[in-house]
TIRO-2110 file (N, C-alpha, C; in Angstrom, 1 decimal):
// TIRO-2110
-5.3, -44.0, -68.2, N, 1, A
-7.0, -44.2, -68.1, CA, 1, A
-7.0, -42.7, -68.8, C, 1, A
-8.1, -43.2, -69.2, N, 2, A
-9.0, -42.1, -69.4, CA, 2, A
-9.2, -40.8, -68.9, C, 2, A
-8.6, -40.3, -69.1, N, 3, A
-9.2, -38.3, -68.6, CA, 3, A
-10.5, -38.4, -69.0, C, 3, A
-11.5, -37.7, -67.0, N, 4, A
-12.6, -37.7, -67.5, CA, 4, A
-13.2, -36.3, -68.2, C, 4, A
-14.4, -36.5, -68.6, N, 5, A
-14.5, -35.3, -69.5, CA, 5, A
-15.3, -34.1, -68.7, C, 5, A
-15.4, -33.0, -69.4, N, 6, A
-16.0, -31.6, -67.7, CA, 6, A
-16.6, -32.3, -67.6, C, 6, A
-17.7, -32.9, -68.5, N, 7, A
-19.2, -32.6, -68.0, CA, 7, A
-19.4, -33.8, -66.4, C, 7, A
-18.6, -34.7, -66.9, N, 8, A
-18.1, -36.0, -66.0, CA, 8, A
-17.3, -35.1, -64.4, C, 8, A
-16.5, -34.1, -64.7, N, 9, A
-15.9, -33.6, -63.3, CA, 9, A
-16.9, -32.3, -63.2, C, 9, A
-17.6, -31.6, -63.7, N, 10, A
-19.3, -31.1, -63.2, CA, 10, A
-20.0, -31.7, -62.1, C, 10, A
-20.2, -33.1, -63.2, N, 11, A
-21.2, -33.7, -61.9, CA, 11, A
-20.5, -34.3, -61.1, C, 11, A
-19.7, -35.0, -61.4, N, 12, A
-18.8, -35.4, -59.4, CA, 12, A
-19.2, -34.2, -58.8, C, 12, A
-18.1, -33.1, -59.1, N, 13, A
-18.4, -31.9, -57.9, CA, 13, A
-19.6, -31.8, -57.5, C, 13, A
-20.5, -31.1, -58.3, N, 14, A
-22.2, -31.3, -58.3, CA, 14, A
-22.5, -32.2, -56.9, C, 14, A
-22.3, -33.2, -57.3, N, 15, A
-22.7, -34.4, -56.0, CA, 15, A
-22.0, -34.2, -54.8, C, 15, A
-20.5, -33.7, -55.1, N, 16, A
-19.7, -34.1, -54.0, CA, 16, A
-20.5, -32.9, -53.0, C, 16, A
-21.0, -31.7, -53.8, N, 17, A
-21.2, -30.1, -52.8, CA, 17, A
-23.0, -30.9, -52.2, C, 17, A
-23.6, -31.3, -52.8, N, 18, A
-25.2, -32.3, -52.4, CA, 18, A
-24.4, -32.7, -51.3, C, 18, A
-23.9, -33.7, -51.6, N, 19, A
-23.6, -34.7, -50.1, CA, 19, A
-23.1, -34.0, -48.8, C, 19, A
-22.3, -32.7, -49.2, N, 20, A
-21.1, -32.3, -48.0, CA, 20, A
-22.5, -31.2, -47.4, C, 20, A
-23.8, -30.6, -48.5, N, 21, A
-24.8, -29.6, -47.7, CA, 21, A
-25.7, -31.0, -46.9, C, 21, A
-25.7, -31.3, -47.6, N, 22, A
-26.1, -33.0, -46.4, CA, 22, A
-26.0, -33.5, -45.3, C, 22, A
-24.5, -32.9, -45.4, N, 23, A
-23.4, -34.1, -44.3, CA, 23, A
-24.0, -35.1, -43.9, C, 23, A
-23.9, -36.1, -45.4, N, 24, A
-23.5, -37.3, -45.3, CA, 24, A
-22.5, -37.8, -45.5, C, 24, A
-22.0, -37.9, -44.6, N, 25, A
-20.3, -37.9, -44.3, CA, 25, A
-19.9, -39.4, -45.2, C, 25, A
-20.4, -40.7, -44.5, N, 26, A
-20.5, -41.6, -44.8, CA, 26, A
-20.4, -41.8, -47.0, C, 26, A
-21.3, -41.1, -47.8, N, 27, A
-21.2, -41.1, -48.7, CA, 27, A
-20.4, -40.0, -49.2, C, 27, A
-20.3, -38.7, -48.6, N, 28, A
-19.0, -37.9, -48.8, CA, 28, A
-17.5, -38.6, -49.1, C, 28, A
-17.2, -40.0, -47.6, N, 29, A
-16.2, -40.3, -48.3, CA, 29, A
-16.1, -40.5, -49.6, C, 29, A
-16.6, -41.3, -49.9, N, 30, A
-16.6, -42.3, -51.3, CA, 30, A
-16.1, -41.7, -52.4, C, 30, A
-16.1, -40.3, -52.4, N, 31, A
-16.1, -38.9, -53.4, CA, 31, A
-14.1, -39.0, -53.4, C, 31, A
-13.2, -39.3, -51.8, N, 32, A
-12.4, -38.3, -51.7, CA, 32, A
-11.4, -39.9, -52.1, C, 32, A
-10.2, -39.5, -52.2, N, 33, A
-9.2, -40.9, -52.9, CA, 33, A
-8.4, -41.4, -51.7, C, 33, A
-7.9, -42.0, -51.0, N, 34, A
-7.7, -42.6, -50.0, CA, 34, A
-6.5, -41.9, -49.8, C, 34, A
-5.5, -41.0, -50.4, N, 35, A
-4.4, -40.3, -49.9, CA, 35, A
-4.4, -38.9, -50.6, C, 35, A
-6.5, -38.5, -50.0, N, 36, A
-6.4, -37.0, -50.5, CA, 36, A
-5.9, -36.4, -49.7, C, 36, A
-5.4, -35.2, -50.3, N, 37, A
-4.4, -33.9, -49.7, CA, 37, A
-5.4, -32.5, -49.8, C, 37, A
-5.7, -31.8, -48.4, N, 38, A
-6.9, -30.8, -48.7, CA, 38, A
-5.6, -29.8, -48.1, C, 38, A
-5.9, -28.7, -48.3, N, 39, A
-5.0, -26.9, -48.2, CA, 39, A
-6.0, -26.3, -48.0, C, 39, A
-6.0, -26.0, -46.9, N, 40, A
-7.2, -24.1, -46.9, CA, 40, A
-5.8, -23.7, -46.0, C, 40, A
-6.3, -22.3, -47.0, N, 41, A
-5.5, -21.3, -47.6, CA, 41, A
-6.5, -19.8, -46.9, C, 41, A
-5.7, -19.1, -45.8, N, 42, A
-6.6, -18.0, -45.9, CA, 42, A
-5.3, -17.2, -45.4, C, 42, A
-5.8, -15.7, -44.6, N, 43, A
-5.2, -14.7, -44.9, CA, 43, A
-4.1, -15.4, -43.5, C, 43, A
-2.6, -15.1, -44.5, N, 44, A
-1.6, -15.2, -43.0, CA, 44, A
-1.6, -17.1, -42.8, C, 44, A
-2.6, -18.0, -42.9, N, 45, A
-2.6, -19.3, -43.2, CA, 45, A
-2.7, -20.3, -43.7, C, 45, A
-2.2, -20.9, -43.9, N, 46, A
-2.4, -22.4, -44.3, CA, 46, A
-2.3, -24.0, -43.4, C, 46, A
-3.2, -24.8, -43.9, N, 47, A
-3.4, -25.7, -42.7, CA, 47, A
-3.5, -26.8, -44.3, C, 47, A
-2.7, -28.2, -44.0, N, 48, A
-2.7, -29.0, -44.8, CA, 48, A
-3.1, -30.4, -43.9, C, 48, A
-4.2, -30.7, -44.7, N, 49, A
-5.1, -31.9, -44.4, CA, 49, A
-4.8, -33.4, -45.3, C, 49, A
-3.8, -34.4, -44.6, N, 50, A
-3.8, -35.5, -45.4, CA, 50, A
-4.3, -36.9, -45.2, C, 50, A
-4.6, -37.0, -46.2, N, 51, A
-5.6, -38.7, -46.2, CA, 51, A
-6.6, -38.9, -45.4, C, 51, A
-7.8, -39.9, -46.1, N, 52, A
-9.0, -39.8, -46.5, CA, 52, A
-9.8, -39.4, -44.5, C, 52, A
-9.3, -40.1, -43.9, N, 53, A
-9.5, -40.6, -42.5, CA, 53, A
-9.8, -38.5, -41.9, C, 53, A
-8.6, -38.2, -41.9, N, 54, A
-8.3, -36.5, -41.5, CA, 54, A
-9.0, -35.8, -42.2, C, 54, A
-9.4, -36.3, -43.4, N, 55, A
-10.0, -35.2, -44.2, CA, 55, A
-11.3, -35.1, -43.2, C, 55, A
-12.0, -36.5, -43.3, N, 56, A
-13.4, -36.5, -42.7, CA, 56, A
-13.4, -36.0, -41.4, C, 56, A
-12.6, -36.4, -40.9, N, 57, A
-12.4, -35.4, -39.1, CA, 57, A
-12.2, -34.3, -38.6, C, 57, A
-11.6, -33.5, -39.7, N, 58, A
-11.8, -32.2, -40.4, CA, 58, A
-12.7, -31.5, -40.7, C, 58, A
-13.3, -32.7, -42.0, N, 59, A
-14.7, -31.7, -42.5, CA, 59, A
-15.8, -31.3, -41.7, C, 59, A
-15.6, -32.8, -40.9, N, 60, A
-17.3, -32.8, -39.7, CA, 60, A
-16.8, -32.2, -38.4, C, 60, A
-15.6, -31.9, -38.0, N, 61, A
-15.3, -30.7, -37.1, CA, 61, A
-15.4, -29.3, -37.4, C, 61, A
-14.7, -28.7, -38.9, N, 62, A
-15.7, -27.7, -39.6, CA, 62, A
-16.8, -27.6, -39.2, C, 62, A
-18.0, -28.3, -40.0, N, 63, A
-19.4, -28.5, -39.5, CA, 63, A
-20.0, -28.4, -38.7, C, 63, A
-19.3, -29.1, -37.4, N, 64, A
-19.8, -29.0, -35.8, CA, 64, A
-20.7, -27.9, -35.2, C, 64, A
-22.2, -28.4, -35.1, N, 65, A
-23.0, -27.8, -34.8, CA, 65, A
-23.3, -26.4, -35.9, C, 65, A
-23.2, -26.4, -36.9, N, 66, A
-23.6, -25.7, -38.2, CA, 66, A
-24.5, -26.1, -39.0, C, 66, A
-25.4, -25.2, -39.4, N, 67, A
-26.5, -25.6, -40.3, CA, 67, A
-26.1, -24.8, -42.1, C, 67, A
-24.8, -23.8, -41.9, N, 68, A
-24.9, -23.2, -43.0, CA, 68, A
-24.8, -24.6, -44.5, C, 68, A
-25.1, -24.1, -45.3, N, 69, A
-25.2, -24.5, -46.5, CA, 69, A
-24.6, -23.3, -47.9, C, 69, A
-23.6, -23.7, -48.4, N, 70, A
-23.4, -23.2, -49.6, CA, 70, A
-24.2, -23.4, -51.2, C, 70, A
-23.5, -22.6, -52.0, N, 71, A
-23.7, -22.7, -53.3, CA, 71, A
-23.0, -22.6, -54.0, C, 71, A
-22.6, -23.7, -55.2, N, 72, A
-22.0, -23.3, -56.6, CA, 72, A
-22.4, -21.4, -57.6, C, 72, A
-21.7, -21.1, -57.8, N, 73, A
-22.1, -20.1, -58.0, CA, 73, A
-21.5, -19.7, -59.6, C, 73, A
-19.7, -20.9, -59.8, N, 74, A
-19.5, -21.0, -60.6, CA, 74, A
-18.6, -21.8, -60.6, C, 74, A
-17.7, -22.5, -62.3, N, 75, A
-16.8, -23.6, -62.0, CA, 75, A
-16.5, -23.1, -63.5, C, 75, A
-15.3, -23.8, -63.3, N, 76, A
-14.2, -23.6, -64.7, CA, 76, A
-13.5, -25.5, -64.8, C, 76, A
-12.9, -26.0, -65.6, N, 77, A
-12.5, -27.0, -65.9, CA, 77, A
-12.1, -27.6, -67.2, C, 77, A
-11.0, -27.8, -66.5, N, 78, A
-9.6, -28.1, -67.5, CA, 78, A
-9.6, -30.2, -67.2, C, 78, A
-10.7, -30.8, -67.7, N, 79, A
-10.3, -31.8, -68.3, CA, 79, A
-9.4, -32.6, -68.4, C, 79, A
-8.1, -32.0, -69.1, N, 80, A
-6.8, -32.5, -70.1, CA, 80, A
-6.6, -33.0, -68.1, C, 80, A
-6.0, -31.9, -67.1, N, 81, A
-5.6, -32.4, -66.2, CA, 81, A
-6.5, -32.7, -65.0, C, 81, A
-8.2, -33.1, -65.3, N, 82, A
-8.1, -33.6, -64.1, CA, 82, A
-9.2, -32.4, -63.2, C, 82, A
-9.1, -31.0, -63.6, N, 83, A
-9.0, -30.0, -62.9, CA, 83, A
-10.7, -29.6, -63.0, C, 83, A
-11.2, -28.9, -61.3, N, 84, A
-12.1, -28.3, -61.6, CA, 84, A
-12.0, -27.2, -60.3, C, 84, A
-12.3, -26.2, -60.9, N, 85, A
-12.0, -25.3, -59.9, CA, 85, A
-13.7, -24.4, -59.6, C, 85, A
-14.5, -24.1, -58.2, N, 86, A
-16.0, -23.6, -58.1, CA, 86, A
-15.4, -22.4, -56.7, C, 86, A
-16.4, -21.5, -57.2, N, 87, A
-16.1, -20.2, -56.0, CA, 87, A
-17.8, -20.4, -56.0, C, 87, A
-17.6, -20.5, -54.6, N, 88, A
-18.8, -21.3, -53.4, CA, 88, A
-19.2, -19.7, -52.9, C, 88, A
-20.2, -19.7, -52.3, N, 89, A
-20.9, -18.6, -51.3, CA, 89, A
-21.6, -19.7, -50.3, C, 89, A
-21.6, -19.0, -49.3, N, 90, A
-22.6, -19.7, -48.6, CA, 90, A
-23.2, -18.7, -47.7, C, 90, A
-24.2, -19.1, -46.9, N, 91, A
-26.0, -18.1, -47.1, CA, 91, A
-25.3, -16.9, -46.3, C, 91, A
-24.2, -16.4, -45.7, N, 92, A
-24.0, -15.6, -44.9, CA, 92, A
-23.1, -14.9, -45.9, C, 92, A
-23.1, -15.5, -46.6, N, 93, A
-22.2, -14.2, -48.0, CA, 93, A
-20.4, -14.4, -47.8, C, 93, A
-20.0, -15.4, -47.3, N, 94, A
-19.1, -15.3, -47.3, CA, 94, A
-18.2, -16.4, -48.6, C, 94, A
-17.4, -16.1, -49.0, N, 95, A
-16.8, -17.3, -50.5, CA, 95, A
-15.8, -17.2, -50.6, C, 95, A
-16.0, -18.9, -51.1, N, 96, A
-14.2, -19.2, -51.1, CA, 96, A
-14.0, -20.0, -52.3, C, 96, A
-12.9, -20.2, -52.9, N, 97, A
-12.4, -20.6, -54.7, CA, 97, A
-11.4, -21.6, -53.9, C, 97, A
-12.4, -23.1, -54.8, N, 98, A
-12.0, -24.1, -54.4, CA, 98, A
-11.3, -24.8, -55.6, C, 98, A
-10.0, -25.3, -55.4, N, 99, A
-9.8, -25.9, -56.7, CA, 99, A
-9.4, -27.9, -56.5, C, 99, A
-9.6, -28.2, -57.4, N, 100, A
-10.0, -30.0, -57.7, CA, 100, A
-9.0, -30.8, -58.4, C, 100, A
-8.1, -31.5, -57.9, N, 101, A
-7.6, -32.3, -58.9, CA, 101, A
-8.2, -33.9, -58.8, C, 101, A
-8.8, -34.0, -59.9, N, 102, A
-9.4, -35.8, -59.9, CA, 102, A
-8.2, -36.6, -60.3, C, 102, A
-8.6, -37.8, -59.9, N, 103, A
-7.5, -39.3, -60.3, CA, 103, A
-8.5, -40.1, -59.8, C, 103, A
-8.6, -41.0, -61.2, N, 104, A
-9.6, -42.2, -60.7, CA, 104, A
-10.8, -42.2, -61.0, C, 104, A
-11.8, -41.0, -60.8, N, 105, A
-13.1, -40.5, -60.4, CA, 105, A
-13.0, -39.8, -59.1, C, 105, A
-12.0, -39.4, -58.2, N, 106, A
-11.7, -39.5, -56.8, CA, 106, A
-10.9, -38.7, -57.0, C, 106, A
-11.6, -37.4, -55.5, N, 107, A
-10.7, -36.1, -55.5, CA, 107, A
-9.4, -36.5, -54.9, C, 107, A
-8.9, -35.9, -55.5, N, 108, A
-7.0, -36.6, -55.2, CA, 108, A
-6.4, -35.0, -54.4, C, 108, A
-6.5, -34.3, -54.8, N, 109, A
-6.2, -32.4, -54.2, CA, 109, A
-7.2, -31.9, -54.2, C, 109, A
-7.2, -31.0, -53.2, N, 110, A
-7.8, -29.7, -52.6, CA, 110, A
-7.3, -28.5, -52.3, C, 110, A
-7.6, -27.4, -52.9, N, 111, A
-7.0, -26.3, -52.5, CA, 111, A
-8.1, -25.3, -52.1, C, 111, A
-8.3, -25.3, -51.1, N, 112, A
-9.3, -24.2, -50.6, CA, 112, A
-9.1, -22.8, -50.3, C, 112, A
-9.5, -21.7, -50.6, N, 113, A
-8.7, -20.6, -50.8, CA, 113, A
-10.3, -19.3, -49.7, C, 113, A
-9.8, -19.4, -48.3, N, 114, A
-10.9, -18.7, -48.0, CA, 114, A
-10.8, -17.2, -48.4, C, 114, A
-12.5, -16.7, -49.3, N, 115, A
-12.3, -15.0, -50.0, CA, 115, A
-13.4, -14.0, -49.3, C, 115, A
-13.7, -14.8, -47.6, N, 116, A
-14.7, -13.5, -47.3, CA, 116, A
-15.8, -12.9, -48.1, C, 116, A
-16.7, -11.6, -47.2, N, 117, A
-17.5, -11.4, -48.0, CA, 117, A
-16.8, -10.1, -48.7, C, 117, A
-18.0, -9.8, -49.9, N, 118, A
-17.2, -8.6, -51.0, CA, 118, A
-17.1, -7.2, -50.4, C, 118, A
END
């Protein structure tokens, strides 16, 4: 299969983030590969979530009762590898660096590094 262009990867990520901010979990699920892997990395801790259903359960739980939204402030793309990185900032100033691998138009792997406030 042909690699997605940089523009296609950026569009995919913008749409993914928009439905996450809208908490539209049904649409959100459509962006995830069935065997998606999500690694959450914070100081001294790492959590790994494997599979679409486990991912959806974890993300719903993370947002349970929270109205916080985020914005993407920077992206970097390597379309040959199907990889895109994004720096996100939420309304409280908390930052994260997120790296995604995309396969067949779906998010296959995500590494989320919590960076805190500047």
